[in-house]
C-alpha positions in Angstrom: 25.2 28.5 -3.2 23.5 26.9 -0.1 20.2 26.8 -2.1 21.9 24.9 -5.0 23.5 22.4 -2.5 20.1 21.9 -0.9 18.4 21.3 -4.2 21.2 18.9 -5.3 20.8 17.0 -2.0 17.0 16.7 -2.6 17.7 15.5 -6.1 20.1 12.8 -4.9 17.7 11.6 -2.2 14.9 11.4 -4.7 17.0 9.7 -7.3 18.7 7.1 -5.1 16.3 6.7 -2.2 13.8 3.8 -1.9 15.5 1.2 -4.2 16.3 3.6 -7.0 12.9 3.4 -8.6 11.6 6.1 -11.0 9.3 8.3 -8.9 6.8 8.8 -11.7 5.9 5.1 -11.9 4.0 5.0 -8.6 2.3 7.3 -6.1 4.8 7.6 -3.2 3.2 8.4 0.1 4.7 8.8 3.6 3.1 7.2 6.7 0.8 10.2 7.4 -0.4 10.3 3.8 -1.1 6.5 3.9 -3.4 6.7 7.0 -6.5 8.0 5.1 -6.1 4.9 2.8 -6.3 2.7 5.9 -2.6 1.8 5.8 -0.7 2.0 9.1 3.1 2.2 9.0 5.0 1.9 12.2 8.2 0.4 13.7 6.7 -3.1 13.5 5.7 -3.0 9.9 2.8 -2.1 7.5 -0.8 -3.0 8.5 -4.1 -2.8 6.6 -7.6 -3.9 7.5 -10.6 -2.8 5.4 -14.3 -3.7 5.1 -15.4 -3.1 1.6 -19.0 -1.8 1.8 -19.6 -2.7 -1.9 -18.1 -6.2 -1.6 -21.2 -7.9 -3.1 -21.4 -5.4 -6.0 -17.7 -6.0 -6.6 -18.2 -9.8 -6.7 -15.8 -10.3 -3.8 -15.9 -13.5 -1.9 -15.2 -11.9 1.5 -16.0 -8.4 2.7 -12.8 -7.8 4.7 -9.2 -7.8 3.4 -6.2 -7.3 5.6 -2.4 -7.5 5.2 0.7 -7.4 7.2 4.3 -6.8 6.1 7.0 -7.2 8.7 10.6 -8.4 9.1 9.4 -12.0 9.7 6.7 -11.9 6.9 7.3 -10.4 3.5 3.5 -10.1 3.1 0.7 -12.0 4.8 -2.9 -11.4 3.4 -6.1 -12.3 5.0 -9.7 -12.4 3.6 -12.5 -12.9 6.1 -16.1 -12.2 7.1 -17.4 -9.7 9.6 -18.4 -12.4 12.2 -15.0 -14.3 12.0 -13.0 -14.2 15.2 -9.4 -13.2 14.8 -6.9 -14.6 17.3 -3.6 -13.0 18.2 -0.8 -15.4 18.6 2.0 -12.9 18.9 2.6 -9.1 19.2 2.2 -8.5 15.4 -1.1 -10.4 15.4 -2.3 -8.4 18.4 -1.5 -5.1 16.6 -3.5 -6.3 13.6 -6.5 -7.5 15.7 -6.6 -4.2 17.6 -6.3 -2.1 14.5 -9.3 -0.1 13.5 -11.3 -1.5 10.6 -11.7 1.0 7.8 -14.7 1.0 5.5 -13.4 2.2 2.1 -14.8 1.3 -1.3 -11.3 1.2 -2.6 -9.0 -1.7 -1.7 -5.9 -3.5 -2.9 -6.4 -5.7 -6.0 -2.7 -6.6 -6.2 0.3 -6.2 -3.9 3.8 -6.7 -5.2 7.2 -5.2 -5.8 8.6 -2.6 -8.1 9.7 -5.5 -10.3 6.2 -6.6 -11.1 6.2 -9.7 -8.8 2.9 -10.1 -7.0 2.2 -11.6 -3.6 -1.5 -10.8 -3.5 -2.6 -11.6 -7.0 -6.2 -11.8 -8.0 -5.5 -12.2 -11.7 -6.8 -8.7 -12.3 -4.0 -7.4 -14.5 -6.4 -6.6 -17.3 -7.9 -3.5 -15.6 -6.2 -0.2 -14.8 -5.3 0.3 -11.2 -3.7 3.0 -9.0 -0.2 1.9 -7.8 0.7 3.3 -4.3 4.3 2.8 -3.2 5.3 2.1 0.4 9.0 2.5 1.2 9.6 -0.1 3.8 12.6 1.9 5.0 10.1 4.2 6.6 9.0 1.4 9.0 12.5 1.3 10.6 12.5 -2.5 10.2 16.1 -3.7 10.1 15.5 -6.3 7.4 13.2 -4.4 5.0 14.6 -1.9 2.5 12.3 -2.9 -0.3 9.3 -1.0 -1.8 5.8 -2.5 -1.7 3.4 -1.5 -4.5 -0.2 -1.7 -3.5 -2.4 -1.7 -6.6 -5.8 -0.1 -5.6 -9.1 -0.1 -7.3 -9.4 3.5 -8.4 -12.5 5.3 -7.1 -13.6 8.8 -6.3 -13.2 8.0 -2.6 -9.5 7.2 -3.0 -9.0 10.3 -5.0 -10.5 12.3 -2.2 -8.3 10.5 0.4 -5.1 11.3 -1.3 -3.2 14.6 -1.0 -4.8 17.3 -3.1 -1.8 17.7 -5.4 -2.0 14.1 -6.6 -4.0 13.6 -9.8 -4.7 9.9 -9.9 -5.5 10.0 -13.6 -1.7 10.5 -14.2 -0.9 7.3 -12.3 -3.6 4.8 -13.2 -2.3 2.0 -15.5 -2.2 -1.7 -16.2 -0.1 -3.5 -13.5 2.3 -5.0 -16.0 3.2 -1.6 -17.5 5.9 -0.8 -14.9 8.5 -3.2 -16.2 
């Protein structure tokens, strides 16, 4: 009986947790699983800073992409060059500046919500991408209970960075196919 109650509790958490989104639409990862992707989740928010080693081949204007999601800022994205100087104006900026720069060939193309609204939008909705979900409740921020969807360029490197039980082929899709 305890086993049935435990399974029922897990089902309820999976069903109603994180904005009641179907879990099969996106790859849901916890903070530890997000680290190999270059995403840091902590009590201040979600942070990402990556240098794309193939930025010229990918026709990117800038080699570095970063983003911050906090209580104060739904999502703030930054594109910049290696020799640009970043200035910290507050504690959040300081955390971002001090954050280690990853060098992954996979990177966000779009960032949005579970409803298909995009904050970082590069007009790349005509290619299949890998949607990674971040439950903002995990940050412990008081004002954030939403779920961010980070649409990554699928590469062999991202497949290797994800937990072994995740087959990215099952999740890759056009960004507008979640509605």
